[in-house]
N, C-alpha and C positions, 0 to 999 in steps of 0.2 A: 188845449189851453187850460192851464190850471185854474181852478175855482179860487177866487179871491174875494175878500170883503171890500168895502168901499171907503174912500177918503173924500173929503169935501173939496174937490178940485174939478169944477164944471161937471164933467161926466167921466172922470178917470177913476179907476178903482184899484185898491190894493189892501189896506189894512182895516181901519175902523171908520164907521160913520153911524150916527144914531139910528138911521133908518136902513143901514147898508147891508146887513147880513141877508136880508131878503132877496138881494139881487145876485148873490153868488149862485153858481150852478150846483145842482144836486151832487152828492158824493158819487164818484165813479163806481164804487162797489154796489150801488143801487141800480146801476144801469143793466139793461138787457143787451148783451153783446152777441152779435151774429155776423155772418159773412154777408157780403153785398148781395149775393144771389139769394140767400135766405131772407134778407131784408126785403128785396124786391118782391119775392113770392109772398111773403107775409102780408105786404101792403096790397098786392094784387088780389089775393083771396078775399080781402075785406072790401074790395071795390073802391079803394082810396088811391089808386094809382093814376087816375086821369084828372088833370086840372081843367077847370071850366074856361080859363083864359090862358093866353100865352103872352106874358109880359116879361119873358126871360131876357129880352133886349136890355132891360135895366141893369142886369148883371153882365156888363160888357167888359170882358177882360182886356179889350183893346185900350181901355182907359187907364190900364195899369202900366207902371214902369218898374219891372222886376229886374234887378241886376243879376249878373252872372257871378257865382261864387265858385272859384276853382277848388275850394275845400268844402263843397256842398255835402249835405247829409247823405246823398246817394252817389257821391264821387268814389272812384276807385282808390283815391288817395287816402292813406290812413289818417284819421283824425286824432290828434293828440288832445286828450281832455285837459291838458295844461293850457290849451289855447282858449279856454273859457274866458269870456269877458268878466270883468269884476261885477259881482251882483250888488247893486246899490238899491236898497229897499225902496227909497222914495221915488225911484225911476221905474219900479216894477208896477206899471199901471195899465189898466184896461180902458178902452173906450166903451161907454155904455150909452145906449139910447133906449128909453122905455116907452112903449106904446101902451098907455093906460086906459082901460075902459071905465066908464062911469058906473057900470054894473058888472057884467061879465060878457066876454066874447063868446059867440057860438063856436064850439070846438070844431065842428065839421067845416064851418066856413073858414076858420083859422087855417085848418089843414089845407083847404083848397087854395086860399090866398097865398100861403107860403109856397105851395107848389107852383102856383101860377107865376110868381115872380122869379121862379127858377131855382129856388132852394131845394136841396135834397135832404130827405129824412134819412138818418143813418146813425153814425157813431153816437153812443150815449143816449139814443132815442131823442136826439135834438135835430134841428134843421141846420144845414150848413151851406155856405158858398165855398165849394172846394177850390183849393189852389191848383190851377192848371200846371204850374211849374213846381213839380215835386222836388226840385233840386235847391229851392230857396224859400225860406220862410216856413211858417206853420202850415200844417196840412189843410186847415180851413182858413179862408180869408176873413170870414166872420161867421158866428153861430147865433142861433136863436133859442132861448129857453124861456122859462116863466117862473114867477115867484109862487104860483099856485101849486100846491102839493100834488104830485111829488117833485115838481120842478122840470119835468120833461114830458114828452108826448108819446104815450102808448097808443098805437093805432087801434087796439081793441077797445080802449076806453073812449077814444074819439068816436068810433063807430057806434058804440052803445049810448052815446050822449052823456057819458059820465065825466068827461073832462071839458070844462068850459072856463078857460083861464081868465083871471082878472087882468092880466097884462101879458105883453110879449117883451122880452128883454133881448136886444140886439147888441152884440159886443165882440171885441177881439183884443188880444194883448198887443200893446204897442211895441215892446221890444222884440216880440216874435213875428211881427207883421212883415210881409214881403214888401209892402208899399203902403204904410199907414195913412199918408195924406189922401191918396186916391181911393183906398178902400173905404175911408171915412165918407168920402163924397158919394160913392156908389151905395154904401150902406144907408146913408141918409135918404137917397132917392128910393131905395127899397122900402124903408119905413114909411115914406110919404105915400107910396102906392098902397101899402097895407092900410094906412090910415084912411085913404080915400074909399076903400072897400069895406073896412070894418068899423070906421069911426074911431073915437078915442082921442087922447091927447098925447103929443110928443113931448116927453120930459127928459131931463138929464138925470144922472144918478142921484142927485139931491132932491129929485121929484119937483124940480122947478121947470117951467116951460123952457124948451130947448132953444138956446141962442146959438144958431149955427156959426155966425161970424166969430163970436167969442170962443166957441168951442174949437173952431179951426185955428184960431190964433194961439190958443193954449196948447193945442196939439203940436203946432210948429215949434213952439218954445220947448216942449218936451223932447221932440226929435233932435233939436239943436243941442240940448243938454246931454242927451244920450251920446250923440256923436262926439261931443267935447270930452266925454269920459271914455272914448274908444269903443263905444257900443253902437254898431251899425244895425238898425232894426232888420230882422230877418236873416242876418248872417249866421254862419255856423257857431261862432263864439257866443252870440246872443242866444241862440237856441240851446246851447249847452248850459247856459247860466239861468235862463228864465223859463 
């Protein structure tokens, strides 16, 4: 999911917002890139591979409704880049929920809580809920980063107590999402679990208290608008464009 700035639409993000740049992900060229096996070994050696609880039931893929795309990104059919959906800037929006601490979260506890809810640390040194259907939608259903420098989670810094984030930012791209409505519901449940264990306040991208009903309604409006422009979230044309 591309890093984007924020616009003042409940908790959708894309271009500018007075407080917004802080919520975009860190540039990818700052990330430590490694294979899955290297990642697992790196975490295991630091003793950060075991979660204290198992709340992975919250990330229930059975709650998702992911369609089948005959021209999927992993299909044997040749994908014509001319099939790209029209890119309309105002529809290129992310859903963001911020869990904000009054002071700072304890980094080791953050790591444990994110693992407990079933998120996997990996690409970009972020935590992700991986998409089980690699034939449709973005690779991650949603990701978690932070506005605290450097914007991602280095396990070595966590282990040494050097990374204690001010916030956790949960988000995903709506046009690239395999099932934005249901991913939002599951992501909200995951944030609530994290809040229960870590404390803090659930906020939208404008740093206002999250209004779930209003956010859900705005999301439905956005999805309808995307489809009216021929952009089906998670489809190959959408992935090629956004």
